[in-house]
C-alpha positions in Angstrom: 101.7 80.5 114.7 102.0 82.8 111.7 103.1 86.4 112.5 99.7 87.4 111.0 96.8 87.0 113.3 94.0 86.9 110.7 93.9 85.3 107.3 91.4 86.9 104.8 90.5 84.9 101.8 89.3 87.1 98.9 90.7 90.5 98.0 87.5 92.2 96.8 86.0 95.3 98.6 84.8 93.2 101.5 88.2 91.5 102.2 90.2 94.6 101.6 87.9 96.7 103.8 88.2 94.2 106.6 92.0 94.1 106.2 92.2 97.9 106.4 90.0 97.9 109.5 92.1 95.3 111.3 95.4 97.0 110.2 94.2 100.4 111.5 93.5 98.6 114.8 97.0 97.3 115.0 96.1 93.7 114.0 98.4 91.9 111.5 96.7 90.4 108.5 97.4 88.3 105.4 95.0 88.6 102.5 95.1 86.2 99.6 93.2 85.8 96.3 93.2 82.9 93.9 92.9 85.3 90.9 96.0 85.8 88.8 95.3 89.5 88.3 93.3 92.2 89.9 89.7 92.7 88.6 88.8 95.2 85.9 85.7 97.3 85.4 82.7 98.8 87.0 81.0 95.7 88.5 79.7 96.4 92.0 79.9 100.2 91.5 76.9 101.7 93.3 78.2 103.1 96.6 75.5 104.0 99.0 75.6 106.9 101.6 76.1 104.5 104.5 79.2 103.1 102.8 80.5 106.6 102.1 80.2 107.1 105.9 82.2 103.9 106.4 84.8 105.2 104.0 85.0 108.4 106.2 85.5 106.3 109.3 88.4 104.5 107.6 89.9 107.9 106.4 89.6 106.9 102.7 86.6 109.0 101.6 88.5 111.7 99.6 90.5 109.0 97.7 87.3 107.1 96.8 85.3 110.2 95.7 88.2 111.2 93.4 87.0 108.2 91.2 83.3 108.8 91.7 80.4 110.2 89.7 76.7 110.7 90.3 74.1 108.2 89.1 72.7 109.7 85.9 69.1 109.8 84.7 68.1 106.8 82.6 67.0 107.9 79.1 64.7 105.5 77.2 64.5 105.4 73.4 61.7 104.7 71.0 61.7 101.4 69.1 62.1 100.7 66.3 64.7 103.1 65.4 66.3 103.6 68.8 67.3 107.2 68.3 64.4 109.3 69.6 64.3 109.7 73.4 60.8 109.1 74.7 61.3 109.6 78.5 63.7 109.8 81.3 63.6 108.0 84.7 65.2 108.8 88.0 67.3 105.8 89.1 68.4 107.2 92.5 66.5 110.3 93.8 68.9 113.2 94.7 68.8 114.5 98.2 70.1 117.7 99.7 73.0 117.3 102.2 72.0 118.2 105.8 74.1 118.8 108.9 73.2 115.3 110.1 73.7 113.6 106.7 76.5 115.2 104.8 76.7 112.4 102.2 73.1 111.9 101.2 73.5 110.5 97.7 74.7 107.3 96.1 77.8 107.6 93.9 79.2 105.4 91.2 82.8 104.1 91.8 84.2 101.4 89.7 84.9 98.3 91.7 88.4 98.2 90.2 89.0 101.7 91.6 87.5 100.8 95.0 89.9 97.9 95.2 92.9 99.9 94.0 92.2 102.6 96.6 91.9 100.0 99.4 95.1 98.2 98.3 97.0 101.5 98.3 95.9 102.1 101.9 96.7 98.6 103.2 100.1 99.0 101.5 100.8 101.7 104.0 100.9 99.0 106.6 103.2 96.8 104.5 100.3 94.5 103.6 99.7 93.4 100.1 97.1 91.1 98.5 98.7 87.8 97.5 97.5 86.8 94.1 97.6 83.3 92.7 97.2 82.0 96.2 94.3 79.9 97.4 93.2 78.3 100.6 93.2 74.5 99.9 92.4 73.2 103.3 91.9 74.4 106.9 91.4 72.8 110.2 90.0 74.5 113.3 91.5 74.0 116.8 90.5 75.5 120.1 92.9 78.4 119.9 93.9 78.7 116.2 93.2 77.6 112.6 95.7 75.6 110.5 95.6 76.7 106.9 97.1 75.0 103.9 97.9 77.6 101.2 98.8 76.9 97.6 100.8 79.4 95.7 100.5 79.1 92.0 103.7 80.3 90.4 102.6 81.0 86.9 101.4 77.6 85.6 99.2 74.8 86.9 102.2 72.5 87.2 104.3 75.0 89.2 103.0 75.6 92.7 104.3 75.5 96.2 102.4 74.6 99.4 102.6 76.5 102.7 101.1 75.5 106.1 100.4 78.4 108.4 98.5 79.0 111.6 96.2 81.9 112.3 93.9 82.9 115.1 91.0 83.5 112.8 90.1 83.0 109.1 87.6 85.1 107.2 86.1 83.9 103.9 85.2 86.9 101.6 85.8 84.8 98.5 82.6 85.4 96.7 79.3 83.6 95.9 81.1 80.4 95.0 83.0 80.5 98.3 85.5 77.7 98.9 85.4 78.4 102.6 81.6 78.2 102.8 81.6 74.9 101.0 84.5 73.6 103.1 82.5 74.4 106.2 79.5 72.5 104.8 77.3 75.6 105.3 74.1 75.5 103.3 73.3 78.4 101.0 69.5 78.3 100.6 67.6 80.6 98.3 66.3 81.1 94.8 67.6 81.1 91.3 65.8 83.2 88.7 66.2 80.9 85.7 64.4 83.4 83.4 66.4 86.4 84.6 69.2 86.3 82.0 71.9 89.0 82.3 75.0 90.0 80.6 77.3 92.8 81.7 80.5 94.1 80.2 82.7 97.2 80.0 83.6 98.3 76.5 84.9 101.3 74.6 82.3 103.3 72.6 83.8 105.8 70.1 80.8 108.0 69.3 77.1 108.6 69.1 76.0 108.5 72.8 75.5 111.4 75.1 77.7 111.0 78.2 75.1 112.7 80.4 72.6 109.9 80.4 72.2 106.2 81.2 70.8 105.0 77.9 68.1 102.2 77.7 66.3 100.3 74.9 63.8 97.5 75.0 62.0 95.7 77.8 63.3 93.0 80.2 60.2 90.9 79.5 61.8 90.4 76.1 65.3 91.8 75.8 66.7 95.1 77.1 70.0 97.0 76.8 71.3 99.7 79.0 74.6 101.6 78.4 76.1 103.6 81.2 78.9 106.1 80.5 81.9 106.4 82.9 82.3 110.0 83.7 85.9 109.8 84.7 87.2 107.4 82.0 86.6 108.8 78.5 85.1 106.4 76.0 84.4 103.5 78.4 80.8 102.4 78.9 79.2 99.6 80.9 76.7 97.6 78.7 74.1 95.6 80.6 71.6 93.3 79.0 68.6 91.7 80.6 65.7 89.7 79.4 63.6 86.6 79.6 64.5 85.9 75.9 68.1 86.9 76.1 70.6 84.1 75.1 73.2 85.1 77.7 75.6 82.3 76.9 75.8 83.2 73.2 75.9 86.9 73.8 78.7 86.7 76.3 80.8 84.3 74.1 82.6 87.1 72.2 82.8 90.8 71.5 81.2 90.3 68.1 78.2 88.5 69.5 77.7 91.2 72.1 77.8 93.9 69.5 75.5 92.0 67.2 72.9 91.7 70.1 73.2 95.4 70.9 72.5 96.3 67.3 69.6 93.9 67.1 67.9 95.2 70.2 68.6 98.9 69.8 68.7 99.3 66.0 71.6 101.7 66.6 74.1 100.4 64.2 75.7 103.9 64.2 77.2 103.1 67.7 80.9 102.4 67.1 82.5 100.0 69.6 86.1 99.7 70.5 88.0 97.2 72.7 86.1 95.1 75.3 87.6 95.1 78.8 85.7 92.2 80.2 82.4 90.4 80.0 80.3 88.1 82.3 76.9 86.4 82.2 74.7 85.1 84.9 71.1 84.8 86.2 70.2 86.2 89.6 70.5 84.2 92.8 68.9 85.3 96.0 70.7 83.4 98.8 72.1 83.8 102.3 73.6 81.7 105.1 72.0 81.4 108.5 75.0 82.6 110.4 78.4 84.3 109.7 80.4 83.0 112.6 81.6 79.3 112.6 83.9 79.2 115.6 87.2 80.7 114.4 86.0 81.0 110.7 83.8 83.8 109.4 81.9 84.4 106.2 81.4 87.9 104.8 80.1 89.6 101.7 79.0 87.5 98.7 80.3 84.4 100.5 77.5 84.9 102.9 74.8 86.5 100.8 74.2 87.0 97.1 71.5 88.6 95.0 71.0 90.4 91.7 72.8 93.7 91.2 69.5 95.6 91.0 69.4 98.0 94.0 73.2 98.1 94.4 73.1 96.6 97.9 75.6 93.7 97.6 79.0 95.4 97.7 77.7 97.9 100.3 76.3 95.1 102.6 79.6 93.3 102.3 81.6 96.3 103.2 79.4 96.8 106.2 79.9 93.2 107.2 83.6 93.9 107.1 83.4 97.0 109.4 81.0 95.3 111.8 83.3 92.3 112.2 86.6 94.2 112.0 86.5 96.3 115.1 85.1 93.4 117.2 87.7 90.9 115.9 90.5 93.5 116.6 89.4 93.8 120.3 89.2 90.0 120.7 92.6 89.4 119.0 94.2 92.0 121.3 92.5 90.3 124.3 90.5 93.4 125.0 87.1 91.7 124.5 85.6 88.2 125.1 85.1 85.9 122.1 81.4 86.1 122.7 81.4 89.6 121.3 82.0 88.0 117.9 78.6 86.2 118.1 76.9 89.6 117.8 78.0 89.7 114.1 75.3 87.1 113.6 72.6 88.9 115.5 73.4 92.4 114.1 74.0 91.5 110.4 71.7 88.5 109.6 68.5 90.5 110.0 69.9 93.3 107.8 71.0 90.8 105.2 67.6 89.1 105.2 65.8 92.5 104.7 68.3 93.5 102.0 67.6 90.3 100.0 63.9 90.9 100.3 64.2 94.4 99.0 66.6 93.3 96.2 64.1 90.6 95.2 61.2 93.1 95.0 63.3 95.3 92.8 64.3 92.3 90.6 60.6 91.3 90.2 59.6 94.8 89.4 62.3 95.1 86.8 61.3 91.9 85.0 57.6 92.6 85.3 57.1 96.3 84.5 53.6 97.4 85.1 53.4 100.3 82.6 55.6 102.3 80.3 56.7 105.0 82.8 60.1 103.5 83.7 59.2 103.8 87.4 60.5 100.3 88.0 64.0 101.8 87.7 63.4 104.3 90.6 65.1 103.1 93.7 63.6 104.1 97.1 65.1 105.9 100.1 65.7 102.7 102.1 68.4 101.6 99.6 70.6 104.5 100.8 71.1 102.2 103.9 71.2 105.1 106.3 68.4 103.5 108.3 70.2 100.1 108.6 70.3 99.5 112.3 70.9 96.9 115.0 68.5 98.1 117.7 67.8 94.5 118.8 71.5 93.6 119.4 72.2 92.2 122.8 75.1 94.5 123.4 73.2 97.7 122.7 72.1 99.8 125.8 69.4 102.5 125.6 67.8 104.2 128.6 64.8 105.1 126.4 64.5 102.4 123.8 61.8 102.4 121.1 58.6 100.8 122.4 57.7 99.4 119.0 57.1 95.6 119.0 58.8 95.3 115.6 61.5 97.4 114.3 62.9 96.9 110.7 66.6 96.4 110.2 66.2 98.7 107.2 64.2 101.7 108.6 64.3 105.2 107.2 63.4 106.7 110.6 66.6 105.2 112.1 68.7 107.4 109.8 68.1 110.4 112.1 66.5 109.0 115.3 69.8 108.7 117.2 68.7 105.8 119.3 71.1 103.1 120.4 71.6 100.8 117.4 71.2 103.5 114.8 73.9 105.3 112.8 75.4 108.2 114.6 74.5 111.5 112.9 77.1 114.1 112.1 77.2 117.6 113.7 79.3 120.2 111.9 80.2 123.8 112.7 81.3 122.9 116.3 83.5 125.4 118.0 86.6 123.6 119.2 87.4 124.8 122.7 90.8 123.1 123.0 92.3 123.4 119.6 90.9 126.1 117.2 92.7 124.4 114.3 91.4 120.9 115.2 88.2 119.0 114.4 85.0 120.9 114.1 82.5 118.1 113.3 81.7 114.7 114.9 82.4 112.8 111.7 86.0 114.0 112.0 86.2 112.2 115.3 84.7 108.8 114.4 87.4 106.2 113.6 87.4 102.4 113.4 89.9 101.9 116.2 88.2 103.6 119.1 84.9 104.3 120.7 83.9 108.0 120.8 82.1 108.9 124.0 80.0 112.0 123.5 78.9 113.8 126.7 76.2 116.4 126.5 76.2 118.3 129.7 75.3 121.6 131.4 76.4 120.3 134.8 80.1 119.6 135.4 79.4 117.6 138.5 78.4 114.6 136.4 81.6 114.5 134.4 83.9 112.8 136.9 82.0 109.5 137.1 81.8 109.3 133.3 85.5 110.0 132.8 86.3 107.5 135.6 84.4 104.7 133.8 86.1 105.6 130.5 89.5 105.4 132.1 88.9 101.8 133.3 88.6 100.6 129.7 91.6 99.1 127.7 94.2 101.7 126.8 93.6 103.4 123.4 90.0 102.2 123.0 88.2 105.3 124.1 88.1 109.0 123.1 86.0 111.4 125.1 84.2 114.4 123.8 82.3 117.0 125.7 79.6 119.1 124.0 78.1 122.1 125.7 75.6 124.7 124.5 76.5 128.3 124.0 74.8 129.2 127.3 76.9 126.9 129.3 80.1 128.2 130.9 83.1 125.9 130.9 86.5 126.4 132.5 89.9 125.2 131.4 90.1 122.4 133.9 86.8 120.9 132.6 87.9 121.2 129.0 91.2 119.6 129.9 89.6 116.4 131.3 88.2 115.5 127.9 90.1 114.5 124.7 87.8 117.0 122.8 85.6 119.8 124.0 83.1 121.7 121.8 80.6 124.5 122.0 77.6 123.7 119.8 77.0 127.3 118.8 74.6 126.4 115.9 72.8 123.7 117.8 73.4 120.9 115.3 74.7 118.4 117.8 71.9 119.1 120.4 69.3 118.9 117.6 70.5 115.7 115.9 71.0 113.8 119.1 67.6 115.1 120.4 69.0 116.5 123.6 66.4 118.1 125.9 66.9 119.8 129.2 68.4 116.7 130.9 71.6 117.7 132.8 73.5 114.8 131.3 73.3 112.5 128.3 76.0 110.2 127.1 76.4 108.5 123.7 78.9 105.7 123.0 79.7 105.7 119.3 81.2 102.4 118.2 84.1 102.1 115.9 81.7 101.3 113.0 79.7 104.5 113.5 76.8 102.9 115.3 75.4 104.3 118.5 76.2 101.6 121.0 74.7 103.3 124.0 72.4 106.2 124.7 72.3 106.6 128.4 71.8 109.2 131.1 74.6 108.4 133.5 77.4 106.3 134.8 75.5 103.0 135.3 74.2 102.8 131.8 77.7 103.5 130.3 79.2 100.9 132.6 76.6 98.4 131.5 77.5 99.0 127.9 81.2 98.7 128.5 80.7 95.4 130.3 79.0 94.1 127.2 82.0 95.0 125.0 85.3 94.9 126.9 87.1 92.1 128.6 87.4 93.8 132.0 85.8 93.3 135.4 82.8 95.6 136.2 83.5 98.0 138.9 81.0 98.9 141.6 
């Protein structure tokens, strides 16, 4: 058996995010990629608030936001001529931060910078993405997977073969996934043959205001948008769409690209420099029916693909990674049963299905604009992904679940409802009763390698049972947190029983978790920032733990 427990195939944001989650959980990883070099350019650059929260859980948010900029307004120009602005359109509405949602707005982070940041963090664990390495063949066994790896050493005639064994293999190797094809998994969906697209990153030397996302034309015919990079002077992303766009010709060379830009915009005064990369495609809307195939998993674009309109793909892939990562870590460390891994299907497939439906609506609106207002470019609140939930998961426990017969996997109300299966809200300005220099918000506690058990209580007599149940769980998997109101007295002994103890002087925690006059309310926050349980006592918490951990249930 290899010294690494998990093989990850594909070193994009999904694969790297999964690698970092596993490494932070103490699980050894190998991550390979058949590319000879790391990717360049903006590519999947729209980072939604829910993914920013995932970055916070992994402790990488400051490093990511160092490379980020806000989504600018889209400015449309009159044709012919192409120089006079005629309107602006909001692409992503801007929201005010709240105590419950500190990261309310989408940001733009180039995919190359996302990957570079993630690589720098996995390197802290002596893990490095192995380029020029592909998975040629794999065979599943009851307790492991045998993988045949080919290392290309600089030329097609110079390669070496390695056979290694891993407990699990994850395919995050893109829409043309070799692993998905090897599994024989169908990838049903639609191809939009008329939705021709070209995207590239190129230097522009003059003439365009760096404060706008510039747009000319109409996707019914041909359209060009040019997005400035705020943190890389002179580099812009050029995107072309259109039913009449010759994407093959336009993407064949820098000269053909520039010729098409001039033809659509009339702006021959735009001076272009070097082109970093270029790609062409037409949109595919596809997904697999399940992510787990015994000891092999699919994640990210290997499991679902779509147009880039709506900026959901990279974000959904990253959330695949975090959802799988903490569960796989528990199973590899023998702290959870393998059946926990089946919940990746039931928790992620409904989300992916709704994501593709939303992306398709946006795609259709983009290529069939109804008027001249530019409203088809305005993205709705759902796309922030704060309402993505798994309320219907079999491992979720809620003493007062929603009575609705249907609950959407993308649901704006779930962003702040604080029911089991929803995202866990933040609560800042907490008074730390144990360490005045320590954490003062809930988001500072949430990490991918432990559950955070939040106890709201004005009655210390209920603490002992909760703490006893927590102590029965595998070592290192639980952190306990007591939150009291300003009116509740608390002694040193009580504070000392918990890992963290806070006084909610400003009431944010009690408000955001909808705490009433009940003497005891307990929330189990999963390592992926989801509320796993919302219960009123010991039995509910014990039931939740029995769904997760590989230990006998005590009476």
